[in-house]
Biopython code that builds the backbone (N, CA, C, O; Angstrom):
import numpy as np
from Bio.PDB.StructureBuilder import StructureBuilder

atoms = [
    (1, "UNK", "N", (-10.258, 10.786, 22.062)),
    (1, "UNK", "CA", (-10.062, 10.481, 20.669)),
    (1, "UNK", "C", (-10.629, 11.643, 19.853)),
    (1, "UNK", "O", (-11.761, 12.078, 20.065)),
    (2, "UNK", "N", (-9.821, 12.132, 18.920)),
    (2, "UNK", "CA", (-10.260, 13.288, 18.142)),
    (2, "UNK", "C", (-11.194, 12.847, 17.018)),
    (2, "UNK", "O", (-11.324, 11.661, 16.715)),
    (3, "UNK", "N", (-11.827, 13.828, 16.423)),
    (3, "UNK", "CA", (-12.762, 13.559, 15.335)),
    (3, "UNK", "C", (-12.044, 12.967, 14.128)),
    (3, "UNK", "O", (-12.602, 12.116, 13.437)),
    (4, "UNK", "N", (-10.804, 13.410, 13.864)),
    (4, "UNK", "CA", (-10.054, 12.890, 12.720)),
    (4, "UNK", "C", (-9.702, 11.415, 12.916)),
    (4, "UNK", "O", (-9.682, 10.648, 11.953)),
    (5, "UNK", "N", (-9.428, 11.027, 14.138)),
    (5, "UNK", "CA", (-9.142, 9.620, 14.402)),
    (5, "UNK", "C", (-10.380, 8.758, 14.180)),
    (5, "UNK", "O", (-10.292, 7.664, 13.624)),
    (6, "UNK", "N", (-11.520, 9.252, 14.613)),
    (6, "UNK", "CA", (-12.765, 8.517, 14.419)),
    (6, "UNK", "C", (-13.076, 8.393, 12.932)),
    (6, "UNK", "O", (-13.476, 7.325, 12.468)),
    (7, "UNK", "N", (-12.895, 9.475, 12.186)),
    (7, "UNK", "CA", (-13.143, 9.450, 10.744)),
    (7, "UNK", "C", (-12.184, 8.473, 10.069)),
    (7, "UNK", "O", (-12.594, 7.708, 9.196)),
    (8, "UNK", "N", (-10.911, 8.492, 10.468)),
    (8, "UNK", "CA", (-9.934, 7.562, 9.908)),
    (8, "UNK", "C", (-10.290, 6.118, 10.188)),
    (8, "UNK", "O", (-10.145, 5.255, 9.322)),
    (9, "UNK", "N", (-10.761, 5.851, 11.408)),
    (9, "UNK", "CA", (-11.154, 4.491, 11.759)),
    (9, "UNK", "C", (-12.385, 4.055, 10.966)),
    (9, "UNK", "O", (-12.466, 2.902, 10.542)),
    (10, "UNK", "N", (-13.324, 4.941, 10.764)),
    (10, "UNK", "CA", (-14.514, 4.613, 9.980)),
    (10, "UNK", "C", (-14.158, 4.335, 8.522)),
    (10, "UNK", "O", (-14.657, 3.375, 7.935)),
    (11, "UNK", "N", (-13.311, 5.155, 7.945)),
    (11, "UNK", "CA", (-12.895, 4.939, 6.560)),
    (11, "UNK", "C", (-12.145, 3.614, 6.447)),
    (11, "UNK", "O", (-12.367, 2.856, 5.503)),
    (12, "UNK", "N", (-11.263, 3.332, 7.400)),
    (12, "UNK", "CA", (-10.537, 2.068, 7.400)),
    (12, "UNK", "C", (-11.476, 0.872, 7.524)),
    (12, "UNK", "O", (-11.269, -0.148, 6.866)),
    (13, "UNK", "N", (-12.498, 0.988, 8.355)),
    (13, "UNK", "CA", (-13.466, -0.100, 8.523)),
    (13, "UNK", "C", (-14.254, -0.328, 7.246)),
    (13, "UNK", "O", (-14.498, -1.474, 6.870)),
    (14, "UNK", "N", (-14.656, 0.741, 6.572)),
    (14, "UNK", "CA", (-15.400, 0.615, 5.319)),
    (14, "UNK", "C", (-14.530, -0.051, 4.253)),
    (14, "UNK", "O", (-15.002, -0.925, 3.526)),
    (15, "UNK", "N", (-13.276, 0.352, 4.157)),
    (15, "UNK", "CA", (-12.367, -0.258, 3.180)),
    (15, "UNK", "C", (-12.165, -1.734, 3.497)),
    (15, "UNK", "O", (-12.165, -2.561, 2.586)),
    (16, "UNK", "N", (-11.995, -2.079, 4.764)),
    (16, "UNK", "CA", (-11.819, -3.474, 5.155)),
    (16, "UNK", "C", (-13.054, -4.306, 4.825)),
    (16, "UNK", "O", (-12.927, -5.417, 4.309)),
    (17, "UNK", "N", (-14.228, -3.794, 5.109)),
    (17, "UNK", "CA", (-15.470, -4.503, 4.795)),
    (17, "UNK", "C", (-15.610, -4.701, 3.281)),
    (17, "UNK", "O", (-16.018, -5.769, 2.825)),
    (18, "UNK", "N", (-15.266, -3.659, 2.504)),
    (18, "UNK", "CA", (-15.318, -3.766, 1.045)),
    (18, "UNK", "C", (-14.374, -4.850, 0.542)),
    (18, "UNK", "O", (-14.736, -5.641, -0.328)),
    (19, "UNK", "N", (-13.155, -4.883, 1.096)),
    (19, "UNK", "CA", (-12.177, -5.873, 0.653)),
    (19, "UNK", "C", (-12.622, -7.291, 1.009)),
    (19, "UNK", "O", (-12.450, -8.210, 0.208)),
    (20, "UNK", "N", (-13.183, -7.477, 2.185)),
    (20, "UNK", "CA", (-13.661, -8.802, 2.586)),
    (20, "UNK", "C", (-14.827, -9.234, 1.703)),
    (20, "UNK", "O", (-14.891, -10.390, 1.284)),
    (21, "UNK", "N", (-15.745, -8.320, 1.418)),
    (21, "UNK", "CA", (-16.885, -8.650, 0.559)),
    (21, "UNK", "C", (-16.420, -8.994, -0.852)),
    (21, "UNK", "O", (-16.934, -9.926, -1.470)),
    (22, "UNK", "N", (-15.457, -8.250, -1.353)),
    (22, "UNK", "CA", (-14.933, -8.524, -2.694)),
    (22, "UNK", "C", (-14.254, -9.887, -2.735)),
    (22, "UNK", "O", (-14.422, -10.635, -3.698)),
    (23, "UNK", "N", (-13.494, -10.212, -1.703)),
    (23, "UNK", "CA", (-12.821, -11.498, -1.660)),
    (23, "UNK", "C", (-13.821, -12.647, -1.563)),
    (23, "UNK", "O", (-13.630, -13.686, -2.195)),
    (24, "UNK", "N", (-14.876, -12.473, -0.787)),
    (24, "UNK", "CA", (-15.883, -13.535, -0.638)),
    (24, "UNK", "C", (-16.666, -13.754, -1.934)),
    (24, "UNK", "O", (-17.082, -14.872, -2.239)),
    (25, "UNK", "N", (-16.859, -12.677, -2.689)),
    (25, "UNK", "CA", (-17.639, -12.771, -3.919)),
    (25, "UNK", "C", (-16.819, -13.364, -5.057)),
    (25, "UNK", "O", (-17.307, -14.221, -5.793)),
    (26, "UNK", "N", (-15.583, -12.914, -5.205)),
    (26, "UNK", "CA", (-14.725, -13.360, -6.304)),
    (26, "UNK", "C", (-13.320, -13.633, -5.781)),
    (26, "UNK", "O", (-12.427, -12.810, -5.985)),
    (27, "UNK", "N", (-13.096, -14.766, -5.112)),
    (27, "UNK", "CA", (-11.798, -14.990, -4.476)),
    (27, "UNK", "C", (-10.636, -15.069, -5.464)),
    (27, "UNK", "O", (-9.570, -14.515, -5.198)),
    (28, "UNK", "N", (-10.818, -15.741, -6.589)),
    (28, "UNK", "CA", (-9.728, -15.867, -7.552)),
    (28, "UNK", "C", (-9.339, -14.536, -8.151)),
    (28, "UNK", "O", (-8.154, -14.239, -8.299)),
    (29, "UNK", "N", (-10.320, -13.740, -8.493)),
    (29, "UNK", "CA", (-10.049, -12.437, -9.091)),
    (29, "UNK", "C", (-9.412, -11.493, -8.068)),
    (29, "UNK", "O", (-8.546, -10.692, -8.423)),
    (30, "UNK", "N", (-9.826, -11.578, -6.822)),
    (30, "UNK", "CA", (-9.246, -10.724, -5.784)),
    (30, "UNK", "C", (-7.792, -11.096, -5.526)),
    (30, "UNK", "O", (-6.947, -10.217, -5.359)),
    (31, "UNK", "N", (-7.497, -12.379, -5.492)),
    (31, "UNK", "CA", (-6.120, -12.824, -5.264)),
    (31, "UNK", "C", (-5.233, -12.417, -6.439)),
    (31, "UNK", "O", (-4.108, -11.962, -6.232)),
    (32, "UNK", "N", (-5.719, -12.574, -7.655)),
    (32, "UNK", "CA", (-4.934, -12.180, -8.824)),
    (32, "UNK", "C", (-4.707, -10.675, -8.846)),
    (32, "UNK", "O", (-3.629, -10.218, -9.226)),
    (33, "UNK", "N", (-5.696, -9.911, -8.449)),
    (33, "UNK", "CA", (-5.529, -8.462, -8.375)),
    (33, "UNK", "C", (-4.484, -8.069, -7.349)),
    (33, "UNK", "O", (-3.679, -7.170, -7.591)),
    (34, "UNK", "N", (-4.491, -8.742, -6.200)),
    (34, "UNK", "CA", (-3.482, -8.456, -5.172)),
    (34, "UNK", "C", (-2.090, -8.891, -5.624)),
    (34, "UNK", "O", (-1.101, -8.218, -5.333)),
    (35, "UNK", "N", (-2.014, -10.011, -6.332)),
    (35, "UNK", "CA", (-0.725, -10.468, -6.843)),
    (35, "UNK", "C", (-0.169, -9.484, -7.871)),
    (35, "UNK", "O", (1.022, -9.173, -7.868)),
    (36, "UNK", "N", (-1.044, -9.000, -8.746)),
    (36, "UNK", "CA", (-0.625, -7.996, -9.728)),
    (36, "UNK", "C", (-0.175, -6.719, -9.032)),
    (36, "UNK", "O", (0.848, -6.139, -9.398)),
    (37, "UNK", "N", (-0.929, -6.281, -8.037)),
    (37, "UNK", "CA", (-0.549, -5.094, -7.271)),
    (37, "UNK", "C", (0.771, -5.279, -6.546)),
    (37, "UNK", "O", (1.568, -4.345, -6.454)),
    (38, "UNK", "N", (1.010, -6.489, -6.026)),
    (38, "UNK", "CA", (2.263, -6.788, -5.345)),
    (38, "UNK", "C", (3.444, -6.682, -6.306)),
    (38, "UNK", "O", (4.461, -6.070, -5.980)),
    (39, "UNK", "N", (3.307, -7.273, -7.479)),
    (39, "UNK", "CA", (4.398, -7.247, -8.453)),
    (39, "UNK", "C", (4.679, -5.821, -8.908)),
    (39, "UNK", "O", (5.830, -5.383, -8.913)),
    (40, "UNK", "N", (3.638, -5.102, -9.286)),
    (40, "UNK", "CA", (3.814, -3.718, -9.741)),
    (40, "UNK", "C", (4.385, -2.855, -8.616)),
    (40, "UNK", "O", (5.275, -2.039, -8.855)),
    (41, "UNK", "N", (3.887, -3.025, -7.407)),
    (41, "UNK", "CA", (4.348, -2.229, -6.276)),
    (41, "UNK", "C", (5.793, -2.486, -5.906)),
    (41, "UNK", "O", (6.543, -1.545, -5.644)),
    (42, "UNK", "N", (6.198, -3.753, -5.880)),
    (42, "UNK", "CA", (7.582, -4.069, -5.521)),
    (42, "UNK", "C", (8.541, -3.584, -6.605)),
    (42, "UNK", "O", (9.626, -3.091, -6.299)),
    (43, "UNK", "N", (8.142, -3.722, -7.871)),
    (43, "UNK", "CA", (8.979, -3.189, -8.952)),
    (43, "UNK", "C", (9.088, -1.672, -8.822)),
    (43, "UNK", "O", (10.172, -1.112, -8.986)),
    (44, "UNK", "N", (7.970, -1.005, -8.527)),
    (44, "UNK", "CA", (8.000, 0.450, -8.356)),
    (44, "UNK", "C", (8.882, 0.841, -7.163)),
    (44, "UNK", "O", (9.635, 1.811, -7.247)),
    (45, "UNK", "N", (8.796, 0.105, -6.072)),
    (45, "UNK", "CA", (9.663, 0.394, -4.921)),
    (45, "UNK", "C", (11.134, 0.194, -5.276)),
    (45, "UNK", "O", (11.988, 0.979, -4.864)),
    (46, "UNK", "N", (11.426, -0.855, -6.039)),
    (46, "UNK", "CA", (12.798, -1.094, -6.453)),
    (46, "UNK", "C", (13.315, 0.061, -7.314)),
    (46, "UNK", "O", (14.442, 0.521, -7.131)),
    (47, "UNK", "N", (12.486, 0.528, -8.255)),
    (47, "UNK", "CA", (12.887, 1.647, -9.120)),
    (47, "UNK", "C", (13.066, 2.922, -8.295)),
    (47, "UNK", "O", (14.018, 3.672, -8.510)),
    (48, "UNK", "N", (12.163, 3.165, -7.363)),
    (48, "UNK", "CA", (12.275, 4.347, -6.501)),
    (48, "UNK", "C", (13.555, 4.271, -5.676)),
    (48, "UNK", "O", (14.256, 5.273, -5.533)),
    (49, "UNK", "N", (13.867, 3.100, -5.134)),
    (49, "UNK", "CA", (15.107, 2.938, -4.359)),
    (49, "UNK", "C", (16.340, 3.093, -5.243)),
    (49, "UNK", "O", (17.353, 3.639, -4.806)),
    (50, "UNK", "N", (16.259, 2.619, -6.479)),
    (50, "UNK", "CA", (17.381, 2.732, -7.405)),
    (50, "UNK", "C", (17.659, 4.195, -7.752)),
    (50, "UNK", "O", (18.808, 4.637, -7.742)),
    (51, "UNK", "N", (16.596, 4.940, -8.058)),
    (51, "UNK", "CA", (16.739, 6.360, -8.395)),
    (51, "UNK", "C", (17.036, 7.178, -7.146)),
    (51, "UNK", "O", (17.864, 8.088, -7.186)),
    (52, "UNK", "N", (16.375, 6.870, -6.047)),
    (52, "UNK", "CA", (16.542, 7.633, -4.819)),
    (52, "UNK", "C", (17.872, 7.426, -4.127)),
    (52, "UNK", "O", (18.228, 8.198, -3.237)),
    (53, "UNK", "N", (18.622, 6.390, -4.520)),
    (53, "UNK", "CA", (19.921, 6.131, -3.892)),
    (53, "UNK", "C", (20.874, 7.300, -4.085)),
    (53, "UNK", "O", (21.692, 7.585, -3.209)),
    (54, "UNK", "N", (20.778, 7.973, -5.212)),
    (54, "UNK", "CA", (21.666, 9.112, -5.450)),
    (54, "UNK", "C", (21.256, 10.331, -4.618)),
    (54, "UNK", "O", (22.051, 11.256, -4.450)),
    (55, "UNK", "N", (20.042, 10.341, -4.103)),
    (55, "UNK", "CA", (19.557, 11.453, -3.279)),
    (55, "UNK", "C", (19.515, 11.104, -1.793)),
    (55, "UNK", "O", (19.143, 11.943, -0.972)),
    (56, "UNK", "N", (19.888, 9.886, -1.443)),
    (56, "UNK", "CA", (19.823, 9.453, -0.052)),
    (56, "UNK", "C", (18.419, 9.061, 0.378)),
    (56, "UNK", "O", (18.107, 9.094, 1.568)),
    (57, "UNK", "N", (17.567, 8.690, -0.574)),
    (57, "UNK", "CA", (16.183, 8.321, -0.300)),
    (57, "UNK", "C", (16.053, 6.804, -0.409)),
    (57, "UNK", "O", (16.507, 6.213, -1.389)),
    (58, "UNK", "N", (15.434, 6.168, 0.591)),
    (58, "UNK", "CA", (15.305, 4.716, 0.599)),
    (58, "UNK", "C", (14.015, 4.319, 1.298)),
    (58, "UNK", "O", (13.676, 4.855, 2.353)),
    (59, "UNK", "N", (13.303, 3.378, 0.702)),
    (59, "UNK", "CA", (12.130, 2.771, 1.330)),
    (59, "UNK", "C", (12.430, 1.283, 1.447)),
    (59, "UNK", "O", (12.706, 0.621, 0.447)),
    (60, "UNK", "N", (12.378, 0.768, 2.648)),
    (60, "UNK", "CA", (12.682, -0.650, 2.869)),
    (60, "UNK", "C", (11.622, -1.517, 2.216)),
    (60, "UNK", "O", (10.432, -1.205, 2.270)),
    (61, "UNK", "N", (12.055, -2.602, 1.601)),
    (61, "UNK", "CA", (11.118, -3.574, 1.042)),
    (61, "UNK", "C", (11.046, -4.718, 2.044)),
    (61, "UNK", "O", (11.948, -5.552, 2.133)),
    (62, "UNK", "N", (9.944, -4.734, 2.797)),
    (62, "UNK", "CA", (9.724, -5.738, 3.832)),
    (62, "UNK", "C", (8.272, -6.216, 3.726)),
    (62, "UNK", "O", (7.539, -5.716, 2.873)),
    (63, "UNK", "N", (7.834, -7.152, 4.549)),
    (63, "UNK", "CA", (6.462, -7.656, 4.428)),
    (63, "UNK", "C", (5.383, -6.570, 4.562)),
    (63, "UNK", "O", (4.340, -6.662, 3.915)),
    (64, "UNK", "N", (5.618, -5.557, 5.383)),
    (64, "UNK", "CA", (4.609, -4.508, 5.567)),
    (64, "UNK", "C", (4.488, -3.656, 4.306)),
    (64, "UNK", "O", (3.375, -3.386, 3.852)),
    (65, "UNK", "N", (5.611, -3.228, 3.735)),
    (65, "UNK", "CA", (5.536, -2.422, 2.515)),
    (65, "UNK", "C", (5.042, -3.260, 1.347)),
    (65, "UNK", "O", (4.327, -2.751, 0.485)),
    (66, "UNK", "N", (5.409, -4.529, 1.304)),
    (66, "UNK", "CA", (4.921, -5.414, 0.247)),
    (66, "UNK", "C", (3.406, -5.597, 0.354)),
    (66, "UNK", "O", (2.706, -5.582, -0.659)),
    (67, "UNK", "N", (2.902, -5.768, 1.571)),
    (67, "UNK", "CA", (1.451, -5.907, 1.759)),
    (67, "UNK", "C", (0.726, -4.619, 1.394)),
    (67, "UNK", "O", (-0.353, -4.655, 0.804)),
    (68, "UNK", "N", (1.318, -3.484, 1.745)),
    (68, "UNK", "CA", (0.712, -2.197, 1.394)),
    (68, "UNK", "C", (0.610, -2.047, -0.114)),
    (68, "UNK", "O", (-0.423, -1.622, -0.630)),
    (69, "UNK", "N", (1.674, -2.393, -0.818)),
    (69, "UNK", "CA", (1.637, -2.272, -2.276)),
    (69, "UNK", "C", (0.749, -3.332, -2.903)),
    (69, "UNK", "O", (0.148, -3.088, -3.950)),
    (70, "UNK", "N", (0.652, -4.514, -2.282)),
    (70, "UNK", "CA", (-0.227, -5.556, -2.821)),
    (70, "UNK", "C", (-1.685, -5.149, -2.728)),
    (70, "UNK", "O", (-2.469, -5.402, -3.643)),
    (71, "UNK", "N", (-2.045, -4.522, -1.628)),
    (71, "UNK", "CA", (-3.439, -4.136, -1.430)),
    (71, "UNK", "C", (-3.787, -2.873, -2.203)),
    (71, "UNK", "O", (-4.854, -2.790, -2.811)),
    (72, "UNK", "N", (-2.889, -1.889, -2.183)),
    (72, "UNK", "CA", (-3.205, -0.590, -2.774)),
    (72, "UNK", "C", (-2.578, -0.341, -4.136)),
    (72, "UNK", "O", (-3.008, 0.568, -4.846)),
    (73, "UNK", "N", (-1.578, -1.120, -4.521)),
    (73, "UNK", "CA", (-0.936, -0.936, -5.816)),
    (73, "UNK", "C", (-0.094, 0.340, -5.849)),
    (73, "UNK", "O", (0.571, 0.670, -4.867)),
    (74, "UNK", "N", (-0.122, 1.050, -6.963)),
    (74, "UNK", "CA", (0.672, 2.267, -7.099)),
    (74, "UNK", "C", (0.263, 3.372, -6.124)),
    (74, "UNK", "O", (1.139, 4.091, -5.643)),
    (75, "UNK", "N", (-1.023, 3.542, -5.809)),
    (75, "UNK", "CA", (-1.342, 4.526, -4.763)),
    (75, "UNK", "C", (-0.708, 4.174, -3.418)),
    (75, "UNK", "O", (-0.382, 5.070, -2.639)),
    (76, "UNK", "N", (-0.530, 2.893, -3.139)),
    (76, "UNK", "CA", (0.158, 2.480, -1.925)),
    (76, "UNK", "C", (1.628, 2.856, -1.951)),
    (76, "UNK", "O", (2.195, 3.241, -0.928)),
    (77, "UNK", "N", (2.247, 2.745, -3.124)),
    (77, "UNK", "CA", (3.647, 3.160, -3.267)),
    (77, "UNK", "C", (3.756, 4.662, -3.031)),
    (77, "UNK", "O", (4.662, 5.132, -2.342)),
    (78, "UNK", "N", (2.824, 5.402, -3.610)),
    (78, "UNK", "CA", (2.818, 6.857, -3.413)),
    (78, "UNK", "C", (2.619, 7.198, -1.935)),
    (78, "UNK", "O", (3.251, 8.122, -1.422)),
    (79, "UNK", "N", (1.753, 6.465, -1.256)),
    (79, "UNK", "CA", (1.534, 6.705, 0.173)),
    (79, "UNK", "C", (2.799, 6.407, 0.975)),
    (79, "UNK", "O", (3.128, 7.137, 1.909)),
    (80, "UNK", "N", (3.506, 5.340, 0.614)),
    (80, "UNK", "CA", (4.757, 5.021, 1.310)),
    (80, "UNK", "C", (5.806, 6.102, 1.089)),
    (80, "UNK", "O", (6.547, 6.443, 2.011)),
    (81, "UNK", "N", (5.878, 6.647, -0.126)),
    (81, "UNK", "CA", (6.837, 7.718, -0.414)),
    (81, "UNK", "C", (6.486, 8.952, 0.396)),
    (81, "UNK", "O", (7.365, 9.573, 0.994)),
    (82, "UNK", "N", (5.209, 9.313, 0.423)),
    (82, "UNK", "CA", (4.784, 10.492, 1.184)),
    (82, "UNK", "C", (5.061, 10.302, 2.668)),
    (82, "UNK", "O", (5.568, 11.214, 3.322)),
    (83, "UNK", "N", (4.737, 9.132, 3.207)),
    (83, "UNK", "CA", (4.995, 8.879, 4.618)),
    (83, "UNK", "C", (6.485, 8.926, 4.928)),
    (83, "UNK", "O", (6.885, 9.423, 5.981)),
    (84, "UNK", "N", (7.308, 8.413, 4.018)),
    (84, "UNK", "CA", (8.745, 8.429, 4.240)),
    (84, "UNK", "C", (9.274, 9.860, 4.204)),
    (84, "UNK", "O", (10.147, 10.211, 4.998)),
    (85, "UNK", "N", (8.767, 10.683, 3.307)),
    (85, "UNK", "CA", (9.221, 12.073, 3.227)),
    (85, "UNK", "C", (8.788, 12.839, 4.472)),
    (85, "UNK", "O", (9.576, 13.608, 5.021)),
    (86, "UNK", "N", (7.569, 12.648, 4.924)),
    (86, "UNK", "CA", (7.056, 13.380, 6.085)),
    (86, "UNK", "C", (7.636, 12.884, 7.401)),
    (86, "UNK", "O", (7.894, 13.683, 8.301)),
    (87, "UNK", "N", (7.844, 11.586, 7.525)),
    (87, "UNK", "CA", (8.278, 11.012, 8.799)),
    (87, "UNK", "C", (9.781, 11.121, 9.014)),
    (87, "UNK", "O", (10.237, 11.309, 10.142)),
    (88, "UNK", "N", (10.539, 11.007, 7.956)),
    (88, "UNK", "CA", (11.998, 10.951, 8.113)),
    (88, "UNK", "C", (12.625, 12.275, 7.842)),
    (88, "UNK", "O", (13.846, 12.410, 7.928)),
]
sb = StructureBuilder()
sb.init_structure("model")
sb.init_model(0)
sb.init_chain("A")
sb.init_seg("    ")
for serial, (resi, resn, name, xyz) in enumerate(atoms, 1):
    if name == "N":
        sb.init_residue(resn, " ", resi, " ")
    sb.init_atom(name, np.array(xyz, "f"), 0.0, 1.0, " ", f" {name:<3s}", serial, name[0])
structure = sb.get_structure()
């Protein structure tokens, strides 16, 4: 396992612990924040797909991308766009 993988796993663990602690402390506010992020993210994905259709660019809207946008909001949408550009 490389050093970058270990660093990525540590950062992911810290983010997960932060999210669990936030949810335990303020469950209603955390759920509303995720719902807001989900709505904004799915609308942003729809707009990106609408504009990107003329360029042959498409990001599938499925449970994984919806969860990514719900948790991360617009930065999650940006991450999905970057991953789609680099991977495809």
